[in-house]
N, C-alpha and C positions, 0 to 999 in steps of 0.2 A: 504493499499501500505506500506511495508515495507519501510524499511529508508527511510521516508519522513518525512520532519514535515513539522506543518503548520506557520499560521504565528503567531495566537493565539499557546499556551501550553494544553488549559484547556483542563481535558476529553475531559466536556460536548460541544465542539467547532469543530460540523464536518463536518458542511455544511456549503451551498456553498461562506461563507461569507473568508473560511479561506481559505487565498492564500498557495500552499503545493509548496514548499524547493523542488529540485531539487537534490535527491538523489547521494553521493559523492559514488555509489554503478558504477565500470567502465563499465558496462553493461549498464549503463542507458549514457553513450556519457559523462561524465563527464570528465574532463581532471584535471587527477594526477596532473599534477607539477603548480596547482595555477595559473597560467595564463591566464587572462582575456578571455573570447567568444567572437571571432565575432558576430554581427548577421544585416541581413539586414533591413532596414523598409520603405515599401511604406507607404510615404505618403502624402497628396493630398497637391493643391497647398499652399492650405488656412493655412494649418494646417504648412506646412512646412515655409511660416512664418509669423506664429507667432511662433515658436520655434525659429525660428534665427534673431528675433524681438528682444523675450527673450533675449536668450543669446549675444548676442550685444548689448544691455543695459542695460547690469551687468559688461561684457566684459569676458563670461564665457563662453566655446567650445559646444559647442549647448549638446553633445554627455552625458556633466556634468549634466547640466539638467534632457534629463532622466537615468540617474544613482538616480539621488537625489525623481526624484518621483519618482521612484524606491522604494526606500528606504524608502520614504515619506508612497505609498498602504503597504509595507511591516511592515508598525511601529503602522499607525494607520487603524484600525479597522475600522470604523466607515468614512475613501475613500475608506476602500476595502469593505464595503458595496453596496458605493453610485457607484461606478464603477463595479459592481456588478449586481446592479440592470441595470445601465446602459445601460450593451451590455445584457442582457437577451432581455430586451426592443426593441432593436436596430434586433437580433436576429426573433423576433419576430415578426418583424414589414421589414426582409428581407423575410421570412416568406410568408407571409402576402400578399404582393409585387408577390413574384415568382408565388403564387397561385391563385390570379387574372390573370395574366399572360396569365396562363393554360387553363381558364378561357375563 
């Protein structure tokens, strides 16, 4: 994919643990002004409670916690690998549950 770089830049790191960054190519929807991009994330009540409790206990905004988690994901290949593994496990479990529901 032209214009994208991964978290790890070694030539051999092209597997699923490399998190691609969004290109600055305006054709891919990046803002050229440098302004932050607003996103909306739906959270289950228990995850929302954890996030809010964590942020309040540290007197920081929930958005700052999320930003730092993303920075950590970007900087830590081990964390990236663990997250990728868990996402794949959840995807497979969902596919199996959907298959079982159809049978």
